[in-house]
C-alpha positions in Angstrom: 52.9 89.1 102.6 50.7 86.2 101.2 48.2 88.6 99.7 51.0 90.4 97.9 52.4 87.1 96.7 48.9 86.1 95.3 48.5 89.5 93.6 52.0 89.3 92.0 51.2 85.7 90.9 48.0 86.8 89.2 49.8 89.6 87.4 52.3 87.1 86.1 49.7 84.7 84.8 47.7 87.5 83.1 50.9 88.8 81.5 51.6 85.3 80.2 48.0 85.0 78.8 48.4 88.3 76.9 51.8 87.4 75.5 51.9 83.7 74.5 55.6 83.6 73.7 58.9 82.1 75.0 59.8 85.4 76.5 56.4 85.6 78.3 57.0 82.1 79.7 60.4 83.2 81.0 58.8 86.2 82.6 56.2 83.9 84.2 58.8 81.6 85.7 60.8 84.6 87.0 57.7 86.1 88.6 56.6 82.8 90.2 60.1 82.1 91.5 60.1 85.5 93.2 56.7 84.9 94.7 57.5 81.5 95.9 60.9 82.7 97.2 59.0 85.2 99.3 57.1 82.3 100.9 60.2 80.1 101.3 59.0 77.8 98.5 61.4 78.5 95.6 62.9 75.0 95.7 59.7 73.5 94.1 60.5 75.2 90.8 62.1 72.6 88.6 60.8 73.4 85.2 63.1 75.3 82.8 61.9 76.9 79.6 64.5 78.3 77.2 67.3 80.5 78.2 65.7 82.4 81.1 65.9 86.2 81.5 67.6 88.7 79.3 68.0 91.7 81.6 70.1 94.4 80.1 73.6 94.6 81.6 74.5 98.3 81.7 78.2 97.8 82.7 78.9 95.4 79.8 80.4 96.3 76.5 83.8 96.8 74.8 85.8 99.7 76.2 88.9 100.4 74.0 92.0 101.9 75.5 91.9 105.7 75.7 94.4 108.3 76.8 97.2 106.6 78.8 99.2 109.6 80.1 99.2 110.8 83.7 99.2 114.2 85.2 101.1 113.0 88.3 104.8 112.7 89.2 106.4 109.5 88.2 106.8 108.2 91.8 103.6 109.7 93.3 102.5 106.3 94.5 105.5 106.0 96.8 104.0 108.6 99.1 101.5 107.7 101.8 97.9 106.9 100.9 94.8 107.8 102.9 92.1 105.1 102.9 88.8 106.9 102.7 85.2 105.6 103.3 83.4 108.3 101.3 80.1 107.8 103.1 81.8 108.7 106.4 84.2 111.4 105.3 82.3 114.7 104.6 78.6 115.4 103.8 78.1 118.3 101.4 74.4 118.2 100.9 72.9 117.7 104.3 71.6 114.2 104.0 73.8 112.8 106.8 76.0 110.8 104.4 79.4 111.7 103.0 79.7 112.2 99.3 82.2 113.1 96.6 81.7 116.8 96.8 82.3 116.6 100.5 85.6 114.8 99.8 86.6 117.5 97.4 86.1 120.1 100.1 88.6 118.2 102.3 91.4 117.8 99.7 93.3 120.8 101.0 93.4 119.1 104.4 94.7 115.9 103.0 97.3 117.8 100.9 98.4 119.7 104.0 98.9 116.5 106.0 101.2 115.2 103.3 99.1 112.5 101.8 99.9 111.7 98.1 97.3 109.1 97.3 93.6 108.4 98.1 92.2 104.9 98.2 88.4 105.1 98.0 86.3 102.3 99.4 83.8 101.2 96.7 81.9 104.1 95.3 80.0 102.2 92.5 76.3 101.4 92.7 75.8 98.6 95.2 72.9 96.7 96.7 74.1 97.0 100.3 74.5 100.9 99.9 77.0 100.9 102.8 80.3 99.1 102.5 79.8 98.9 98.7 81.3 95.5 98.0 78.0 94.1 96.6 78.4 95.8 93.2 75.3 96.3 91.0 76.9 98.4 88.3 80.7 98.7 87.8 80.3 101.9 85.7 78.0 104.0 87.8 78.4 106.0 91.1 76.4 105.2 94.2 73.6 107.8 94.2 74.3 108.9 97.7 77.8 109.8 96.7 76.9 111.9 93.6 77.5 111.5 89.9 80.2 110.6 87.4 80.6 114.4 86.8 81.3 114.8 90.6 83.9 112.0 90.3 85.5 113.7 87.3 85.8 116.9 89.3 87.3 114.9 92.3 90.0 113.5 90.0 90.8 116.9 88.5 91.1 118.6 91.9 93.2 115.8 93.4 95.5 115.8 90.5 96.0 119.6 90.8 97.3 118.9 94.3 99.6 116.1 93.2 97.5 113.4 94.7 96.5 110.2 92.9 93.1 108.4 93.3 92.7 104.6 93.3 89.4 102.8 93.4 88.4 99.7 95.2 87.6 97.2 92.5 85.6 94.1 93.5 86.9 91.4 91.1 85.9 88.3 93.0 82.1 88.7 93.2 79.2 91.0 92.5 75.8 91.6 94.1 73.1 89.0 93.6 71.1 91.9 92.2 73.5 92.5 89.4 71.8 91.9 86.1 74.5 89.4 85.1 73.7 87.2 88.1 69.9 87.5 87.6 70.3 86.3 84.1 72.8 83.6 85.0 70.5 82.3 87.8 67.4 82.3 85.7 68.2 79.2 83.6 71.1 76.7 83.3 70.8 77.4 79.6 71.2 81.2 79.9 73.9 82.7 77.7 75.4 84.4 80.8 75.3 81.3 83.0 79.1 80.9 82.8 79.8 84.2 84.4 79.3 82.7 87.9 80.2 79.4 89.5 77.4 76.8 89.3 77.1 73.2 90.3 74.3 70.7 90.3 73.9 68.7 92.5 75.2 70.6 95.4 78.9 69.9 96.2 79.5 68.4 99.7 82.2 68.9 102.3 82.7 72.6 101.8 83.4 75.1 104.5 84.5 78.7 103.8 85.0 80.9 106.8 82.8 78.5 108.8 79.9 78.4 106.3 78.7 76.2 103.5 79.4 78.5 100.4 76.9 76.8 98.0 73.4 78.3 97.7 70.3 77.2 95.8 69.1 79.3 93.0 65.5 80.6 93.3 64.8 78.8 90.1 66.1 75.4 91.5 68.4 75.0 88.5 71.6 74.6 90.4 73.7 75.9 93.3 75.9 78.9 93.1 79.2 79.5 94.9 79.4 82.6 97.2 82.4 82.5 99.6 81.5 85.6 101.6 77.7 85.9 101.5 74.8 84.5 99.6 74.2 88.2 98.5 77.6 88.3 96.8 78.0 85.4 94.3 81.5 84.6 93.0 82.4 85.3 89.4 83.7 82.4 87.4 87.3 83.8 87.0 88.1 80.8 84.7 85.8 82.3 82.1 87.2 84.4 79.3 83.9 86.3 79.3 84.4 87.4 82.9 88.0 88.4 82.2 86.8 90.6 79.3 84.0 92.0 81.5 86.4 93.1 84.2 89.1 94.4 81.9 86.5 96.5 80.0 85.4 98.0 83.3 89.0 98.7 84.4 89.6 100.6 81.1 86.3 102.5 81.7 87.8 104.1 84.8 91.4 104.3 83.5 90.2 106.2 80.5 88.6 108.7 83.0 92.0 109.2 84.5 91.9 107.0 87.6 95.4 106.4 88.9 95.0 102.7 89.8 93.0 100.2 91.9 92.9 98.3 95.2 91.7 94.8 94.4 89.5 93.1 96.9 89.9 89.4 98.0 92.3 88.3 95.3 93.2 85.2 97.4 89.6 83.9 96.7 89.3 84.2 93.0 89.5 80.5 91.9 88.5 77.4 93.8 89.8 73.9 93.2 87.9 71.9 95.8 86.7 71.9 99.5 90.3 72.1 100.8 91.7 74.3 98.0 89.5 77.4 97.8 92.1 80.1 98.8 95.4 81.4 97.3 95.4 79.0 94.3 98.0 79.4 91.6 95.4 80.5 89.1 94.8 83.6 91.1 98.2 85.0 90.2 97.5 84.4 86.5 94.3 86.4 86.8 96.0 89.2 88.5 99.0 89.2 86.3 96.7 89.8 83.3 94.9 92.6 85.2 98.3 94.2 85.9 99.2 94.0 82.2 96.0 95.9 81.3 96.7 98.6 83.9 100.3 98.9 82.9 99.2 100.0 79.4 98.5 103.3 81.2 101.5 105.3 82.5 102.2 105.8 86.2 99.3 103.7 87.5 99.4 101.8 90.8 97.6 98.7 92.0 97.6 96.9 95.4 95.9 93.7 96.4 94.2 92.3 99.5 95.4 88.8 100.1 95.8 88.1 103.9 96.6 84.4 103.5 99.7 84.9 101.4 100.5 88.6 100.8 104.1 88.2 99.8 103.2 86.0 96.8 100.8 88.5 95.5 103.4 91.3 95.9 105.6 89.7 93.2 105.9 91.0 89.7 104.1 87.9 88.2 101.0 88.7 90.2 99.7 92.0 91.6 103.1 93.6 92.1 102.0 95.0 95.4 99.9 93.8 98.3 99.0 94.7 101.9 101.4 93.5 104.6 98.7 91.8 106.8 101.3 89.8 108.7 103.2 92.9 109.7 100.6 95.0 111.5 100.6 92.9 114.7 104.4 93.3 115.0 104.1 97.1 114.6 101.6 97.4 117.4 103.4 94.8 119.5 106.7 96.7 119.1 105.0 100.0 120.1 103.9 98.3 123.3 107.4 97.2 124.1 107.2 93.5 123.2 110.7 92.3 122.5 109.6 89.4 120.3 107.5 91.8 118.2 110.4 94.2 117.9 112.6 91.5 116.5 110.0 90.4 114.0 109.5 94.0 112.9 113.2 94.5 112.4 113.5 91.3 110.4 110.3 91.6 108.3 111.7 93.3 105.2 114.9 91.3 105.2 113.0 88.4 103.6 109.9 89.9 102.1 109.1 92.0 99.1 109.7 95.7 99.4 106.4 96.1 97.6 104.4 94.9 100.6 102.3 97.9 101.8 102.4 98.5 105.6 99.3 99.6 107.6 98.0 99.2 111.2 94.2 99.2 110.7 91.6 99.4 108.0 87.8 99.0 107.4 87.7 95.3 108.3 87.5 94.0 111.8 89.6 91.0 111.0 92.6 93.3 110.2 92.4 94.8 113.7 90.6 97.4 115.7 91.3 101.1 115.2 94.9 101.9 116.4 93.5 104.0 119.3 91.8 101.0 120.6 94.7 98.6 120.0 97.0 100.8 122.2 94.2 101.8 124.6 94.8 105.5 124.0 98.4 105.4 124.9 99.7 108.4 122.9 103.4 107.5 123.2 102.7 104.0 121.9 100.5 105.4 119.2 103.2 107.7 117.9 105.8 104.9 117.9 103.4 102.7 115.9 102.9 105.4 113.4 106.6 106.1 112.9 107.4 102.3 112.8 105.3 101.7 109.7 105.5 105.1 107.9 109.3 104.9 107.7 109.4 101.3 106.4 109.6 100.2 102.8 106.5 99.8 100.7 103.6 102.2 100.2 102.0 103.0 103.6 98.2 103.2 104.0 96.7 105.4 106.7 93.1 104.7 107.7 91.0 107.9 107.7 91.0 109.4 111.2 94.0 107.5 112.3 96.1 110.7 112.0 94.0 112.2 114.8 93.5 109.1 117.0 89.9 108.3 116.2 88.5 105.4 118.2 85.9 102.9 117.1 82.3 103.6 118.1 81.4 102.2 121.5 77.7 101.8 120.5 78.4 99.7 117.4 79.9 96.3 116.8 81.7 94.6 113.9 82.9 96.5 110.9 80.4 99.3 111.4 82.2 100.4 114.6 85.3 101.1 112.5 83.5 103.0 109.8 82.2 106.0 111.7 81.9 109.6 110.5 85.2 111.5 110.4 85.8 113.5 113.6 86.3 117.0 112.2 85.0 118.8 115.3 84.0 117.9 118.9 80.6 116.8 117.6 78.8 115.7 114.4 78.5 119.2 113.0 81.9 119.1 111.3 80.8 116.1 109.3 77.2 117.1 108.5 74.5 119.6 109.2 72.1 116.6 109.6 72.0 113.6 111.8 74.9 111.3 110.6 74.0 108.0 109.1 75.9 106.2 111.9 77.1 106.8 115.5 80.3 108.8 116.0 83.7 107.7 117.2 83.7 107.1 121.0 86.4 109.8 121.5 85.2 112.5 119.1 85.1 115.1 121.9 88.8 114.7 122.7 90.3 113.5 119.4 89.3 115.7 116.4 90.9 117.8 113.7 89.8 121.2 115.0 91.7 120.7 118.3 94.8 119.2 116.8 95.7 121.4 113.8 97.4 124.1 116.0 98.8 121.8 118.7 102.4 121.1 118.0 102.4 117.9 120.2 99.2 116.4 118.6 99.0 113.2 116.7 98.1 115.2 113.6 101.3 117.1 113.8 103.3 113.9 114.4 101.8 112.3 111.2 102.4 115.5 109.3 106.1 115.6 110.3 106.6 111.9 109.4 105.0 112.4 106.0 107.0 115.5 105.3 110.1 113.5 106.1 109.1 110.7 103.8 108.1 113.0 101.0 111.3 114.9 101.0 113.8 112.0 101.1 114.1 109.5 98.3 115.7 107.0 100.6 112.5 106.9 102.8 110.2 106.8 99.7 111.9 104.1 97.7 115.3 103.2 99.2 116.5 99.8 100.2 116.2 98.4 103.7 119.6 97.7 105.2 121.5 97.1 108.4 118.4 96.3 110.4 118.9 95.1 114.0 117.0 94.7 117.2 118.2 94.4 120.8 115.8 93.9 123.7 113.4 96.9 123.3 115.4 98.9 120.9 115.6 98.7 117.1 117.2 100.4 114.1 117.6 100.2 110.3 118.9 102.2 107.4 117.1 103.3 104.2 119.5 103.8 101.3 119.0 105.3 97.8 122.2 106.0 95.9 124.4 108.2 98.1 121.6 109.1 100.5 121.6 107.2 103.7 119.0 107.6 106.5 119.2 105.9 109.9 116.0 105.3 111.9 116.3 104.4 115.6 113.6 103.4 118.1 113.5 102.9 121.8 110.2 101.2 122.7 111.1 100.9 126.3 109.4 102.9 129.1 112.9 104.0 130.3 115.8 105.7 128.5 118.4 103.6 126.7 122.0 104.1 125.5 122.4 102.8 121.9 125.6 101.6 120.4 125.1 101.2 116.6 128.0 99.2 115.2 129.6 98.5 111.8 129.5 102.1 110.7 132.3 104.0 108.9 134.6 105.7 111.4 134.4 109.5 111.3 131.0 109.7 109.5 128.7 112.4 110.7 124.9 111.8 110.9 122.7 114.9 111.0 119.4 114.9 112.9 116.2 115.0 110.9 113.7 114.1 113.7 113.8 113.3 117.4 117.4 114.6 118.0 119.0 118.1 117.9 122.8 117.4 117.6 124.9 115.7 114.8 126.2 112.3 115.9 129.7 111.2 114.9 130.9 107.7 114.4 133.9 106.7 116.6 137.2 105.3 115.3 135.8 101.9 116.2 132.9 102.3 113.9 130.4 102.8 116.7 127.7 105.5 117.0 126.7 106.0 120.6 123.7 108.0 121.6 121.0 108.2 124.3 117.4 107.8 123.3 114.7 108.8 125.8 111.9 106.4 126.8 109.4 105.6 124.0 111.0 107.8 121.4 112.6 107.7 118.0 115.4 109.5 116.2 116.1 109.9 112.5 119.5 110.9 111.1 120.9 111.5 107.6 124.5 110.8 106.8 126.4 114.0 105.8 
């Protein structure tokens, strides 16, 4: 390593001798800082000369608003979404990694399941080349996934099937290899310095997720803020230049026909001090402006990640929709028969926004393990959990493989264990002709698509039935949430849209139960849609009585 550093240093000095200019001096300082950084000595660089580097930023530049129309139905986004990690979904070229062409090959499967939206984890060029949240270029496709032309084809093919596509947009931070950050870090006088959060001297008393979030620049010209990792520096979201940068990049994708975005870490956008670095009021202002830009295009949808205060971000003066992080535990707890969780589940949408999007797992370990692991493979509980959130208000999000009961990988830990290749067959061959980039799900041999498509009792068929129910009834897609109740280990609610009323009833107990649903209109008849075979009639006392088997649900529609 030292020999290489000495060689690089010599090259820097010779370059400076040949080019006696300010730009050459900047190049010298950049080279020396890299060399010393490799030896752990970057902190000795204190000299600044001029404005530092001027690396070209390929994803910067004005993008005017283009075509704003949509090819999709006006309420397409009220159907269920599938969250897809492209690297793990389907490999089309035999390199062991999933790609956009592979995803295109599986669109018929997703359409057949009843999915109406796709949320793609970051597909832009990144320095981590895995989860994708360390973005290097907001306008390019990660090489492993394909090209912009491949993405255009994906959009076209998804739209033909009535499915929308939303992209994961990383608004809070970029990669430390992004040209904007390299320029910003090279000098306190750099014209792009203000794109990131800098302080000098280093602020004291900060702890974000158990770590000091302030890191020294390799050029010792200050300390940058990075709440998640030193490799992902935070943008300065108070800067109008950053706002312009992001809005131009949003329009870049919207002009291509993208149907919306999932926004990462919106609770972390603006910091006001060591004890005020999350869910600050300014975050809503930032996201409200983003929403205004997106709303210039018809029928677009956005949803935000804000675990600390989801309901606030679901409001119209913020994101307009957010993931219901504080609901998932109640869904799983209810499925396991926990009476307190059942009560919380029944009460949830009584006081919270109907724009909160329910889910039971995703790509992040902090949000919970895969559902299979959460219920220890109990199929009855699994089916109850699925029905419990897919029939609630909000736009539901299914994590890829959840519909077949994929488990996490037993040989991996952390987030990687949740992001394994899709279990298409009993082995890796359904995913790729090559060795996959990562270990498979622990239960690939028993829980896979090939075995479940024709099995009427499978998880796949259960999800398909639930989505068909949701897709065919306005009350379940967008209706209000009414008459919710919970009693011991049973629960029920109604979804209402105009004259359409649908009643959903659950028995989470391991033994059968007789339900008496009160305060109904005497003589009304409720026809079965799922889980029952006979029409139920309300008594003269306004009571609907029926028996629900153990760990089952029933769905009725008022005639």
